[in-house]
VOVEXLUM-860987 format. One record per residue (C-alpha): residue in one letter; z, y, x. Coordinates in steps of 0.1 Angstrom, whole numbers. Layout:
BEGIN
A|Z|Y|X
...
REM end
This chain:
BEGIN
X|77|-137|-165
X|87|-135|-128
X|56|-135|-106
X|49|-164|-82
X|46|-137|-55
X|83|-128|-60
X|93|-164|-57
X|76|-169|-24
X|87|-136|-8
X|124|-145|-16
X|121|-183|-9
X|139|-197|22
X|119|-226|35
X|120|-252|62
X|87|-252|80
X|70|-284|90
X|47|-279|120
X|12|-292|118
X|-3|-316|142
X|-38|-318|155
X|-58|-349|145
X|-93|-358|157
X|-116|-328|160
X|-97|-307|135
X|-66|-289|146
X|-53|-287|110
X|-51|-314|83
X|-67|-292|56
X|-85|-321|39
X|-52|-341|34
X|-66|-372|50
X|-43|-376|80
X|-15|-396|64
X|11|-422|75
X|15|-444|44
X|46|-462|58
X|67|-432|68
X|54|-403|47
X|50|-393|11
X|29|-362|19
X|-1|-359|42
X|7|-347|77
X|17|-310|79
X|20|-305|41
X|53|-296|25
X|68|-284|-8
X|73|-250|-23
X|85|-245|-58
X|109|-256|-85
X|96|-291|-94
X|123|-316|-85
X|99|-340|-67
X|122|-370|-76
X|111|-402|-58
X|80|-384|-47
X|65|-382|-81
X|60|-345|-85
X|45|-336|-52
X|25|-363|-34
X|-9|-376|-23
X|-34|-397|-41
X|-61|-419|-26
X|-96|-416|-39
X|-127|-436|-29
X|-138|-440|7
X|-102|-435|21
X|-102|-399|9
X|-67|-386|2
X|-60|-355|-18
X|-29|-335|-26
X|-13|-338|-60
X|12|-318|-80
X|28|-330|-113
X|50|-308|-134
X|85|-317|-146
X|104|-306|-177
X|125|-278|-161
X|104|-265|-132
X|83|-233|-134
X|59|-241|-106
X|51|-264|-77
X|30|-259|-47
X|17|-282|-19
X|17|-260|12
X|5|-260|48
X|15|-236|76
X|-8|-224|104
X|4|-202|133
X|-15|-169|131
X|-30|-170|166
X|-61|-152|155
X|-76|-117|151
X|-100|-104|124
X|-104|-84|93
X|-107|-108|64
X|-93|-142|58
X|-107|-165|31
X|-94|-198|17
X|-117|-222|-1
X|-106|-255|-18
X|-116|-279|-45
X|-93|-284|-75
X|-92|-309|-104
X|-66|-304|-132
X|-55|-320|-164
X|-36|-307|-194
X|-25|-275|-176
X|-5|-252|-199
X|2|-223|-175
X|-22|-219|-145
X|-36|-237|-115
X|-51|-224|-84
X|-51|-216|-46
X|-27|-194|-29
X|-24|-178|5
X|6|-159|20
X|7|-143|55
X|40|-136|71
X|49|-113|100
X|82|-107|117
X|102|-101|85
X|119|-131|68
X|121|-112|35
X|86|-99|29
X|51|-110|33
X|23|-91|50
X|-3|-103|26
X|-3|-125|-5
X|-32|-137|-27
X|-33|-163|-55
X|-53|-173|-85
X|-24|-169|-109
X|-40|-138|-126
X|-71|-158|-135
X|-49|-181|-158
X|-71|-212|-152
X|-57|-239|-175
X|-67|-269|-196
X|-86|-298|-181
X|-115|-298|-157
X|-131|-320|-130
X|-134|-311|-94
X|-147|-276|-87
X|-146|-253|-56
X|-127|-220|-57
X|-122|-192|-32
X|-96|-165|-26
X|-96|-139|2
X|-74|-112|17
X|-74|-86|44
X|-60|-102|76
X|-30|-82|88
X|-27|-75|126
X|10|-84|127
X|5|-119|113
X|27|-147|126
X|22|-174|101
X|-5|-183|76
X|5|-204|45
X|-21|-219|23
X|-15|-241|-7
X|-24|-254|-41
X|-2|-243|-70
X|5|-255|-105
X|24|-233|-129
X|39|-247|-160
X|30|-282|-174
X|2|-304|-162
X|-13|-322|-132
X|-34|-308|-104
X|-52|-323|-75
X|-64|-304|-44
X|-88|-313|-16
X|-111|-300|12
X|-93|-267|20
X|-112|-245|44
X|-100|-213|61
X|-123|-187|77
X|-115|-155|94
X|-145|-131|93
X|-167|-160|84
X|-156|-183|113
X|-139|-216|106
X|-102|-216|117
X|-107|-252|129
X|-130|-241|157
X|-123|-204|162
X|-108|-194|195
X|-71|-186|194
X|-62|-151|206
X|-29|-146|224
X|-9|-116|211
X|5|-88|232
X|40|-76|224
X|55|-42|233
X|86|-58|249
X|64|-77|274
X|39|-48|281
X|38|-31|315
X|61|-1|310
X|46|18|339
X|11|14|327
X|20|23|292
X|40|54|302
X|12|66|325
X|-14|63|298
X|7|81|272
X|16|108|297
X|-20|114|305
X|-30|119|268
X|0|139|255
X|7|176|252
X|42|190|248
X|52|205|215
X|76|235|216
X|98|236|186
X|119|266|196
X|101|292|174
X|73|291|149
X|51|311|173
X|57|286|201
X|50|257|178
X|19|274|165
X|5|277|201
X|15|241|210
X|-8|228|184
X|-40|243|198
X|-53|211|214
X|-48|192|181
X|-64|218|160
X|-95|217|182
X|-100|180|171
X|-96|186|134
X|-121|213|124
X|-151|191|116
X|-131|165|96
X|-134|160|58
X|-98|147|53
X|-68|152|75
X|-38|131|65
X|-4|142|79
X|22|115|76
X|60|112|81
X|82|83|92
X|109|95|67
X|104|116|36
X|135|136|45
X|130|151|80
X|129|189|82
X|108|191|114
X|80|171|97
X|76|196|69
X|77|224|94
X|48|208|113
X|29|200|81
X|32|236|69
X|19|251|102
X|-9|225|107
X|-20|230|70
X|-20|267|72
X|-41|267|103
X|-65|242|88
X|-69|265|58
X|-71|298|77
X|-91|286|107
X|-111|256|96
X|-119|262|60
X|-98|235|44
X|-92|242|7
X|-73|213|-9
X|-38|201|-3
X|-28|167|-18
X|8|156|-20
X|21|121|-26
X|35|131|-60
X|23|127|-97
X|-11|142|-103
X|-4|156|-138
X|30|171|-129
X|15|191|-101
X|-13|203|-124
X|14|216|-148
X|32|232|-118
X|-1|250|-110
X|-4|262|-146
X|31|277|-145
X|29|295|-111
X|22|329|-126
X|48|328|-154
X|77|307|-141
X|100|308|-111
X|90|285|-82
X|125|269|-82
X|122|259|-118
X|87|245|-114
X|98|224|-83
X|128|211|-102
X|107|201|-132
X|76|188|-116
X|83|174|-81
X|101|142|-71
X|137|150|-61
X|129|141|-24
X|106|172|-23
X|131|196|-39
X|139|213|-6
X|137|246|12
X|110|232|34
X|86|223|6
X|94|256|-12
X|84|275|19
X|49|261|18
X|46|264|-20
X|56|300|-18
X|28|306|8
X|4|287|-14
X|13|307|-45
X|8|340|-26
X|-25|329|-9
X|-42|305|-33
X|-66|331|-47
X|-74|345|-13
X|-85|312|2
X|-96|295|-31
X|-69|269|-26
X|-61|239|-48
X|-28|219|-47
X|-31|184|-61
X|-11|152|-66
X|-24|117|-59
X|4|96|-75
X|8|81|-110
X|27|96|-139
X|28|83|-174
X|49|112|-186
X|29|144|-191
X|-8|136|-188
X|-12|137|-226
X|3|173|-227
X|-20|183|-198
X|-51|169|-215
X|-42|184|-249
X|-37|218|-234
X|-70|218|-216
X|-89|209|-248
X|-74|235|-271
X|-105|257|-271
X|-128|228|-280
X|-108|208|-305
X|-106|237|-330
X|-140|230|-344
X|-144|193|-333
X|-131|169|-360
X|-141|138|-340
X|-123|151|-309
X|-92|159|-330
X|-92|124|-344
X|-95|109|-309
X|-67|131|-295
X|-45|122|-324
X|-50|84|-317
X|-42|90|-281
X|-10|109|-289
X|1|82|-313
X|-4|54|-288
X|12|74|-260
X|43|80|-282
X|45|43|-290
X|41|31|-254
X|78|34|-246
X|88|0|-259
X|111|-27|-246
X|86|-55|-249
X|63|-59|-219
X|37|-76|-241
X|36|-48|-265
X|36|-22|-237
X|6|-39|-221
X|-13|-39|-254
X|-5|-3|-263
X|-13|9|-227
X|-47|-9|-228
X|-54|10|-260
X|-45|43|-243
X|-71|35|-216
X|-97|30|-243
X|-86|62|-260
X|-92|81|-228
X|-126|65|-223
X|-136|74|-259
X|-126|110|-254
X|-146|111|-222
X|-177|97|-238
X|-174|120|-268
X|-171|151|-245
X|-201|140|-226
X|-222|135|-257
X|-212|170|-270
X|-218|186|-235
X|-181|197|-234
X|-170|177|-204
X|-159|204|-179
X|-151|196|-143
X|-114|203|-149
X|-112|179|-179
X|-133|153|-162
X|-108|153|-133
X|-79|149|-157
X|-95|120|-175
X|-104|103|-142
X|-67|105|-131
X|-56|94|-166
X|-78|63|-165
X|-65|55|-131
X|-30|56|-144
X|-37|29|-170
X|-65|9|-153
X|-43|-21|-144
X|-36|-28|-181
X|-74|-33|-184
X|-75|-53|-152
X|-48|-77|-166
X|-67|-79|-199
X|-100|-88|-181
X|-83|-110|-155
X|-93|-88|-127
X|-73|-81|-95
X|-45|-56|-99
X|-50|-23|-81
X|-20|-13|-59
X|-5|21|-59
X|-21|27|-25
X|-56|18|-38
X|-52|42|-68
X|-40|70|-45
X|-70|64|-23
X|-94|66|-53
X|-79|99|-63
X|-83|115|-28
X|-118|100|-26
X|-127|116|-60
X|-117|150|-47
X|-137|144|-15
X|-169|138|-34
X|-171|175|-39
X|-191|185|-8
X|-172|219|-6
X|-138|203|-4
X|-119|198|29
X|-87|181|22
X|-52|179|37
X|-31|149|26
X|7|149|28
X|20|113|24
X|42|88|42
X|30|72|75
X|29|39|57
X|3|53|32
X|-20|73|55
X|-22|45|81
X|-56|34|92
X|-46|-2|87
X|-26|-21|60
X|12|-21|68
X|26|-49|46
X|21|-71|16
X|-17|-65|13
X|-6|-32|-4
X|11|-5|16
X|-14|12|38
X|-44|4|17
X|-47|41|9
X|-54|50|45
X|-74|18|52
X|-97|25|23
X|-102|62|32
X|-109|53|68
X|-135|27|57
X|-151|52|34
X|-151|83|55
X|-149|69|91
X|-143|97|117
X|-142|123|89
X|-108|108|80
X|-82|118|107
X|-46|105|105
X|-17|123|121
X|15|102|123
X|48|120|126
X|76|99|142
X|112|102|153
X|139|82|170
X|173|99|163
X|190|124|140
X|196|128|103
X|173|126|72
X|176|132|35
X|174|105|9
X|179|98|-28
X|195|68|-45
X|167|58|-68
X|152|23|-69
X|119|33|-86
X|110|69|-77
X|85|71|-106
X|104|51|-131
X|112|80|-153
X|105|117|-157
X|140|130|-147
X|137|144|-112
X|174|152|-110
X|186|129|-82
X|208|147|-56
X|197|147|-20
X|221|129|4
X|222|129|42
X|222|99|65
X|219|92|102
X|190|72|116
X|207|40|126
X|204|25|162
X|190|-9|164
X|191|-37|190
X|153|-42|186
X|132|-23|211
X|111|0|190
X|79|19|197
X|100|50|192
X|121|39|222
X|89|36|243
X|77|70|231
X|110|87|240
X|105|77|276
X|76|103|278
X|93|134|264
X|114|150|237
X|85|163|216
X|48|160|221
X|14|154|205
X|-4|122|216
X|-42|116|213
X|-39|80|200
X|-77|75|196
X|-82|81|233
X|-52|60|242
X|-66|30|224
X|-97|33|246
X|-79|31|279
X|-53|5|271
X|-63|-31|274
X|-54|-47|250
X|-48|-18|225
X|-34|-39|197
X|1|-41|211
X|26|-54|186
X|60|-37|184
X|87|-27|160
X|84|6|141
X|107|23|117
X|93|35|83
X|120|49|61
X|110|58|26
X|128|80|0
X|158|58|-1
X|185|51|25
X|175|32|56
X|180|-6|56
X|172|-34|80
X|140|-39|60
X|126|-6|72
X|117|-21|106
X|81|-34|108
X|63|-52|136
X|29|-35|138
X|0|-27|162
X|13|9|162
X|-15|24|182
X|-41|13|156
X|-24|31|128
X|-31|67|136
X|-57|89|153
X|-31|114|165
X|7|112|167
X|34|138|170
X|67|124|183
X|100|143|180
X|129|124|195
X|157|142|175
X|151|155|140
X|173|169|112
X|176|164|74
X|157|186|50
X|177|214|32
X|182|208|-6
X|172|236|-30
X|200|226|-54
X|236|215|-48
REM end
């Protein structure tokens, strides 16, 4: 089934602006209504596929005491209908909550509240939340429900609504929106500041006072240029080093030098890459007996199969025992965790019949999980989660749960946790949330000091888009505070490497060829354009910059290019200065060098 979220992100709509009536700015109780000229209460409009012929599918209904409510009635062909209201997002805060009362009759699919928050893009939402996953159906009298979402800084429009999926009738009333607990009807509106309108002289002066030049001419000069940054990082628990593209050579050069210095000078001992956990564990296992090239080819995403990544991994291979280093992955993989687990339990399972039985069940389910039916896949994958849990409990009961196996099982459960969430009607964990959990797990060891290599969009201190991308960094910042330090890496011009792969973790064949593309110019004035006014390459103390700029949540466009080729969708309007603690800007960069032709 296609998700309602997908419908709304792709839907092109005509927006009806709301009007203030009485003491309330917004008609969230449906009562403001012109019975002669309107079918819907003021400010409300239709989303969805119900035909709404003669006003019968989406309308109002009058209850006692002049109380009007919204009403949605299914038709034979439509998949869903939603009565919707738009509010300009002239507010600031951290959490937005929608409460409303719902009554429903003979609902076959689902009924509930929904909330979507849009930014500058016409093609994607900044945040989306609904009650679809709860699958509330049947018949029930009036009851109050609530949904909530992080409130994104770049919000421009807030859409709230009542939704009916499938057959049935639903009534909605008494919607209430709060931001950080304050009623949107009375909360003070906050004007937003945009980069294009900001005082250029003041911004340049502030950036110039808090930036240090970076000399890229030699490794020695680059090493010395980073001294001020290194002074800030020594007492941190986690240092996350980002990248605005996955394929810029200078970014990996910077990462390598910063990471080596953190290891050699500051006692960091764990490096985490945005790549599948279990594949990297197998890469580690093979370092002594296999060539590095073959291990990279087999166990790293194609975007990382470069001379730049190999340079660091060669140093890691040569020095891991000297510094007691660990190299880890924080991404999902469904492909080799079973092999990894079986290999790590060889010494125990020889004499443990119960463990052998559990591992046999796991292997059987894992083998059957590659099916074409989504329903069967979900059922088998949920069984795999329970297999993993049973193995963990058995090893605990027999006192055979080693730290290494415990870590493997933790990451395996994370890989399959969403099948259990679906089964239990719990919220789905995003890829970013799962990656944050994996980094946090490593950080629970008091002896670990961690360097994370991931995209700017993942390490960011705030959510970037769609209530998903950026949750990794947001969650780690909330958990570790000042002990989590983000370093954004950004560029304006030059070339980068990319791969033509729609789903980077959709299979276990990391054989895509790296291609080269040029960063495209854009008519939009970017944060990168503003940064280029202050120098070719430098390190900026963003934390201090936020303290001297008023306001500091300046909204401006930023490029975030992933592992694929750049598109117009890679421009995001964001409060850029809130995303990172430090920033290294290089105006002109080059593509990474492929290991293989």
